[in-house]
TIGU-799259 format. One record per residue: residue in one letter; x, y, z of N, C-alpha, C, O in turn. Coordinates in steps of 0.001 Angstrom, whole numbers, plus 500000, padded with zeros to 6 digits. Layout:
<nodes>
AXYZXYZXYZXYZ/...
</nodes>
This chain:
<nodes>
M698954446144375536698905446677376882697758447672376961697690448612376170/D696877447469377897695728448349378101696035449443379111695678450603378904/S696693449077380198696943450017381286698379449911381775699033448877381643/L698848451020382346700190451083382916700065451488384375699355452438384704/G700754450768385246700815451116386659702207451589386990703195450998386554/I702288452668387769703578453248388114703653453435389620702754454012390233/I704719452948390200705012453200391609706410453808391658707351453271391073/E706536454918392353707827455552392573708097455520394071707512456285394837/S708978454639394470709307454442395875710405455401396295711307455699395512/R710334455886397525711365456787398043712612456019398499713612456618398894/S712535454683398437713650453848398876713906452750397843712966452172397297/I715162452472397585715525451412396640715138450048397204714547449231396499/A715466449798398463715143448509399074713636448278399106713162447182398805/A712886449317399472711430449191399468710922448951398055709942448233397859/G711584449548397070711191449341395678711263447890395269710404447401394536/A712285447198395740712416445770395427711234444985395995710668444127395316/V710869445280397231709725444615397861708434444970397126707600444102396866/L708276446239396797707059446686396117706906446047394740705798445677394355/A707990445915394002707923445251392689707428443818392862706589443345392096/D707948443142393862707533441772394130706054441704394522705320440838394046/I705630442605395377704217442666395784703329442902394571702285442267394426/M703743443811393705702917444178392546702707443002391595701586442761391147/V703762442277391288703607441176390334702938439955390949702370439132390231/K703000439829392266702351438701392930700883438961393237700121438016393437/S700472440228393279699101440556393685698097440510392536696890440470392777/A698576440513391292697661440524390147698396440025388906699624439935388892/D697644439708387884698210439219386622698717440394385790698064440836384844/V699903440892386166700538442005385458701933441588385024702513440641385556/S702455442313384048703829442102383606704697443229384128704311444397384074/L705857442882384629706815443891385048707498444410383791708269443691383155/V707215445653383437707745446261382225709139446817382469710049446645381658/K709283447486383602710548448148383901710613448383385399709607448722386023/A711781448205385973711999448511387382713457448869387545714339448176387037/G713708449951388253715092450340388461715230451605389251714257452298389547/T716475451892389588716767453076390386716666454329389528716907454318388321/I716304455392390198716351456727389616717036457611390652717314457159391763/C717302458828390311718038459727391203717409459845392582716255459478392801/S718183460351393473717775460619394855717413459355395612716621459405396553/G717979458222395218717737456979395935716323456458395803715840455752396688/R715660456787394729714304456299394491714334455090393567715334454816392903/Y713221454378393542713086453192392703711738453283391990710704453468392630/M711753453152390666710508453269389900710161451935389266711017451233388727/I708869451603389347708349450335388848707218450617387873706313451395388172/H707270449975386693706185450053385704705644448650385518706408447725385243/V704336448476385665703681447198385364702604447436384327702050448531384238/A702307446413383545701287446523382502700338445344382574700674444268383070/G699143445584382064698133444534382014696781445146381769696672446298381348/D695724444351382040694395444934381886694134445866383061694807445797384089/R693151446733382890692895447806383857692715447304385285693331447836386209/A691887446297385474691601445793386820692857445224387478693108445473388657/A693637444468386724694853443874387279695873444941387659696496444855388718/V696046445937386809696994447013387104696531447802388327697340448132389195/A695245448102388398694710448827389558694924448033390846695280448609391874/T694712446737390800694935445879391967696403445889392371696726445979393556/S697279445799391400698713445785391644699192447087392286699941447061393262/V698763448214391742699151449520392282698569449707393686699243450222394578/S697337449296393874696696449392395188697457448572396237697644449024397366/A697887447384395863698649446541396793699949447229397201700343447169398366/A700610447876396257701841448595396581701564449779397509702309450019398459/R700493450512397227700139451659398078699873451229399516700248451930400457/K699224450074399686698831449580401010699979448919401769699824448577402941/A701122448735401122702227448006401740702916448775402864703677448185403631/G702668450065402973703210450839404080704558451502403837705149452056404764/Y705045451454402618706318452109402303706064453523401790705001453807401237/A707040454406401974706916455795401522707031455858399999707984455350399408/L706037456493399386706000456630397936706133458089397523705612458983398189/A706835458320396421706897459655395833705762459843394839705369460972394545/G705236458739394321704133458813393375703586457443393056704287456436393158/S702314457416392667701692456167392231700549456506391291699746457400391557/Y700492455774390187699487456050389165699019454755388513699779453798388365/T697759454757388133697209453747387240696688454523386052695788455351386194/I697242454266384882696845454986383676696144454002382748696772453113382172/S694831454176382613694045453319381726694135453818380296694317455010380050/N694008452900379366694079453245377943695288454123377662695173455183377045/I696436453673378118697682454433377981697941454785376514697780453946375628/S698333456005376276698647456457374920699851455689374382700849455521375083/Q699756455231373154700862454518372531702094455426372405703226454942372427/Q701874456745372275703003457677372228703812457626373521705040457697373497/V703117457505374644703802457434375938704591456138376035705738456138376480/V703988455046375623704672453754375663705943453804374814707004453367375260/E705841454327373610707003454412372723708069455351373274709259455055373177/A707660456474373848708631457414374417709357456794375607710549457039375793/L708668456005376407709313455335377530710298454269377049711349454068377659/K709956453592375959710828452539375431712068453109374760713181452653375022/R711886454089373908712977454575373074713471455953373436714610456296373118/G712660456750374084713063458109374420712679459130373370712533460309373692/L712510458715372120712165459652371050711015459114370231710841457901370108/S710236460008369676709096459607368869709093460364367556710003460203366743/A708083461186367343707891461885366063708916462999365844709611463414366772/A708993463466364617709886464574364274709278465901364704708070466097364567/P710092466815365220709575468105365679709125469004364529709563468852363389/C708227469959364866707786470929363856707542472288364491708383472730365274/G706447472977364204706188474380364514706426474903365908706834476054366058/A706190474108366939706380474579368311706909473438369161706721472262368850/L707573473815370236708129472850371169707589473180372550707622474336372971/G707095472179373252706646472353374625707518471513375538707823470363375223/V707920472076376659708708471344377641708007471495378985707762472606379453/V707690470353379598707001470348380884707888469629381884708245468467381688/E708245470332382970709113469789384018708278469479385252707471470296385694/C708487468284385802707659467781386900708515467449388124709697467130387997/R707910467527389299708640467289390551709068465837390740710093465581391371/T708308464886390209708663463473390349708673462800388980708071463283388021/A709362461690388923709435460934387674708070460377387287707679460446386122/S707354459835388242706061459206387938705003460211387507704188459906386636/S704997461397388096703985462392387718704162462855386282703185463211385623/G705392462855385788705653463250384408705048462293383399704548462723382359/I705086461009383690704499460015382780702993460195382712702410460187381629/A702362460357383871700904460537383903700495461828383185699509461843382449/A701243462895383398700914464173382750701134464111381238700360464693380479/A702170463418380799702414463273379362701258462531378694700847462880377588/D700741461516379365699604460770378826698388461682378670697727461655377632/K698090462481379680696965463425379607697170464436378481696234464768377753/A698397464916378347698703465937377336698445465432375923697798466117375131/V698942464248375602698777463761374233697366463263373952696940463224372798/K696647462885374989695256462462374791694343463652374518693315463499373857/R694702464843375021693856466007374848694137466780373562693285467541373104/S695307466598372981695671467407371817696230466535370698696351465317370823/T696560467200369613697191466491368499698709466638368519699381466243367567/A699249467197369586700704467344369714701354465966369787700749465000370249/D702584465898369325703355464662369380704273464682370589704879465705370908/L704367463551371251705288463394372369706630462945371802706730461868371214/L707659463768371976708967463460371421709863462700372383710654461853371970/R709733463010373685710674462435374643710116462537376054709443463507376403/I710407461518376859710149461562378300711463461209378985712085460195378666/V711878462043379919713078461777380710712633461661382163712028462579382716/T712940460521382769712472460283384131713619460007385085714325459007384958/G713793460893386026714597460668387197716103460684387114716744461409387875/Q716692459916386225718138459728386250718879460999385848718667461539384762/G719735461458386723720557462624386439719867463960386653720478465008386441/I718606463944387069717875465205387277717177465225388636716080465762388787/N717848464621389619717398464667391009715990464110391215715226464631392028/G715652463062390485714368462403390686713192463067389998712066462578390087/K713438464175389312712364464865388601712151464202387240712784463193386927/S711270464768386449711074464317385075710716465509384213710331466570384705/Y710854465304382913710340466286381970709976465565380694710475464479380401/F709087466201379935708758465651378636708670466771377625708428467931377957/V708877466376376356708958467327375258707873466989374244707714465838373838/L707127468024373841706038467892372871706332468733371646707087469702371718/S705740468368370527705900469142369312704602469129368522703780468224368664/G704434470142367694703256470267366839703060471725366487703965472543366648/D701856472048365998701588473462365760701410474147367114701166473482368121/V701528475449367139701513476197368401700251475901369216700336475652370418/A699091475926368574697828475708369303697771474323369942697339474192371087/S698198473293369222698129471937369791699139471751370926698850471059371902/V700306472357370806701291472260371880700802473025373113700950472551374240/E700222474206372899699664474956374037698560474166374723698490474136375952/E697691473522373936696603472711374505697171471537375309696679471234376395/A698196470886374783698820469767375483699487470222376776699352469566377809/V700204471339376726700870471867377916699836472269378968700041472022380156/D698738472879378551697672473233379501697103471988380179696856471996381385/A696895470921379412696383469670379983697364469106381004696958468633382065/A698648469157380684699669468670381615699683469500382892699769468951383990/K699600470814382753699604471695383921698417471414384832698564471361386053/E697234471231384233696043470900385021696233469579385755695870469457386925/N696798468598385075697000467281385665698029467316386787697867466630387796/L699077468100386622700171468103387577699882468874388862700311468452389936/G699178469972388780698943470775389975700253471131390650701135471719390024/K700390470775391936701596471109392702702830470325392260703941470646392681/E702659469314391429703798468539390922704493469236389748705539468778389286/L703913470346389262704508471102388156705664471957388658705524472682389643/V706804471873387981707924472765388253707825473958387316707814475105387762/E707754473687386012707658474748385004707200474129383697707485472966383414/A706488474916382903706053474475381575706179475642380611705768476761380917/V706756475371379435706943476420378443706532475924377062706561474727376777/V706147476880376210705886476614374796706760477578374007706728478787374236/I707537477038373080708426477848372254707945477758370815708007476696370197/A707463478881370284707032478914368883708268479009367995709206479740368315/S708276478290366904709390478289365939710747478163366625711593479047366489/P710961477072367362712231476924368084713416476797367139713304476252366041/D714536477306367584715770477191366825716165475716366746715928474962367690/S716754475306365651717117473906365448718087473397366516718058472214366856/T718934474258367043719866473817368079719144473526369390719560472647370146/V718067474255369664717264473995370863716528472669370705716473471864371634/I715959472448369514715282471177369243716260470017369440715927469017370077/S717446470154368899718450469108369025718830468859370481718993467711370893/A718971469918371252719345469786372660718293469025373466718638468271374376/F717023469215373141715962468580373917715479467249373364714822466487374072/T715796466963372114715301465723371515716397464827370961716161463646370707/G717587465373370772718645464603370161718542464540368650719279463800367999/R717620465325368093717415465374366651717491466799366153717240467734366914/S717824466979364920717805468289364297716526468472363510716011467513362935/S716007469681363475714770469953362721715066470207361250714143470297360440/R716318470322360903716673470638359502717488469548358884717870469648357718/
</nodes>
């Protein structure tokens, strides 16, 4: 997979139509589609850059209300793995948590964060059970986590709810945010 396209529809019914439009407008694969909190519907498509861009553009032009839309070229493999499994690398020296206003903006910001730093992406949580928001968790040495969080903040702008870096986090905090223990 070269690129990931994300559409976050403000309506479930519109999401069904948008998913259909996206896969019919270009040679993309439907990776994931489903409801998220607040009656939204999120769609992920994959393919080469041009096809994904065409697919996302077709959804944007369809006239339905969107909470977010992104085309992410050269998607980080860490982001792909975190979306598939929810967890990635083992935590270490610092923990970063970035909370975003929409589910789709969190995926795009996580990609920017890991591309700019050597921090590891541990988890991405999108939409379900958190009122349509998202958050992601990073780990690494303090400097790399701070660099990743700064990149996410720059990318998010007004979509940022809050971002924190915790140096030497307690093992119970790590477990609460990642489902793993550091010890």
